[in-house]
N, C-alpha and C positions, 0 to 999 in steps of 0.2 A: 712564851711559845718555846719547843724545842726544835733546836738547831740543828738540822743533817750535819752529821760528820763526816768530814773529808776522807775519802778513800785512804787505804792502808797505802803507801808506797816503798817499792825496796827502793833503799839510798844506800851509795857508797860515800864514806866521808875519807878524803883523801888529805892527811898531813903530815910533815915530817914531826911535828910537834905531838909526840903520842899523846902526852895529858890533854891536849885541847882538841886532837880528834875523838879520843873517848868521850870528853865530856859534852861534844856535840852531838854524838851518836846517842849518848845516855839519852840529852834532852828529847830527840827524835824518836826513841822508844817509848818515852814516858807520852809523847804524845801520841803514840798508839803505831808508828810506822818499823818496817823492819831496816834495821841498820845495820852496817856495815863498815868496818874501818881498814885502810890501807896505811902505811907509813911513808911509802916512796910510790915512784912511778911505776915500778916494773911491777911490783906487789898489787898497785888498782889495776894495772892490765889483766893480771892474771885474776883478780876475783873479777874483775869484770867479765872476762871469758868466762868463768864458773857457772856466775847468777849474775846475767844480765839486768843492770840498774836500769830504773827508771828515771833517777834522778842521779846528779853526781858534784856533789860539794868537794871542788878541787883548790887546793892551795896552788898558788902560781908559782912563788919561790922554794924548791927542794933543791935537797944536793942531788948532785945523778941528772936525770929526767926532769927536766919543769914541767910545772902543770899546763904550761902551752903547749909543749909537745905530747904532752898524757891526753890533752883535751883534741887535737888532731887524728891521735890516734883513736881513740874511743869514738869520734866519727865516721872514721873509715871502715871499721869494725863494727858499728851500731848503727849508724845513720841519723836522722834529726830526730828517731822520737826519745832521744834521753836528753832531760833537761840538765844542761851542764852551770853549771853555778860555778865562777870563778869566787874566790875566798883569798883577801889577799890585804896587805897591809898601804899598798898603794892604789891611791884610788885619783890621779889626775885623769887629764881627758887621755892624752897618750897611752897612760894603761889601758884605761877603757877600750881604746883600739884595739891595742893587741890582744886582748882577750876575746875581740867581738872576730877578729882576722883570724885567729886560733879557733874559731868554732865555739866559742861560751855564748850561754843565751843570756845570761846576769852575770852583773859583778858587782860582789857585795864586798866591802872593806871592814874588816875585824876594828874592833870587836864584831862579831855578825846580831845586826838588829833581828831577835827571834821573832818579833811580830810581822815584820817584813818578810824574813824567810817563810813563815806560816803562810802569808798570803800567797806568795810564790807556789808552795805546796799545793795551794788549794784552786790554783787558776788553771 
């Protein structure tokens, strides 16, 4: 049986670790998505203003502007239509609560489970 392919999504990957951001973006491209990267909060907001993403994978702990603040700004600028996914090393209940309060839709603990991410992108 031929499986229907999920629609291509415009995804912004934000992480201050450039290797991590580029690796995730490359995997997303191999999956057929349009993936862009930003390595800090200001660059993420600028990129989102230039080409509004459908999905943002956003590291929470970054120098300068935290991912929580970036998420709040993206929600203000782009509304609820953007799927905001927190990517972080922290997975306690309090961490998940903080990400929800900042406007994230999902909270993924690094290393990211790509099968789970694929399901989120298909949904």
